[in-house]
C-alpha positions, 0 to 999 in steps of 0.5 A: 759952353764948356769944352772937355779937352782930352790930353792927346796922350791919354788916347795912347794904349797902356802897352804903347805907354809902357814901351814909351816909358821903357825907352825914358826909364833906359836913359833917365832913370836909376834904382837906389837901394839905401839903409833905412833906419827907420822902423824894422826894414833895413833897406829901402828902395827908390826909383827915380827919373831926373829931367830938366825943370822945363820937362815937369809937365812930362813927369806930372803926366807919367805920375798922374797916368801911373798914380805913383810917386811924387815929384820934387824940384832939386837943385843941382848947382851944388853937385855941379857948380858950373851949371845953375839948373834946377831939375824935376825928380819923380821919385817912386819910393813906397814899397807898394809903388816900387813893386808896381814899377818892378811889374811894369820892368818884368813885362817891358824889359830894359835893354843893355846894362840898364837891365842888369842894373834892374835885375840886381 
């Protein structure tokens, strides 16, 4: 006998999921614009969320549900020597994927100064 267990989070509507993401993005995310020395593009855009390594399953779920980005482990010991932590980071960096994130923020705007960062 095989059991097909559906992840209970999959029953959340897209609208409710995006509202949840909006709150998570508000507290834990950032956009980066950096100079790109490859090809014809002079800038590259990146969106990222960094969480404690124990929260990696949440990032995996978000990546799988949205079908965007990659997840990386990053040691922050070099940044904060007093803390020996490994962080999981979900990054969205392809232009098409960043545009999909922008579409989410257009429909579900962030609050306070994070919205100003997004608009910039």
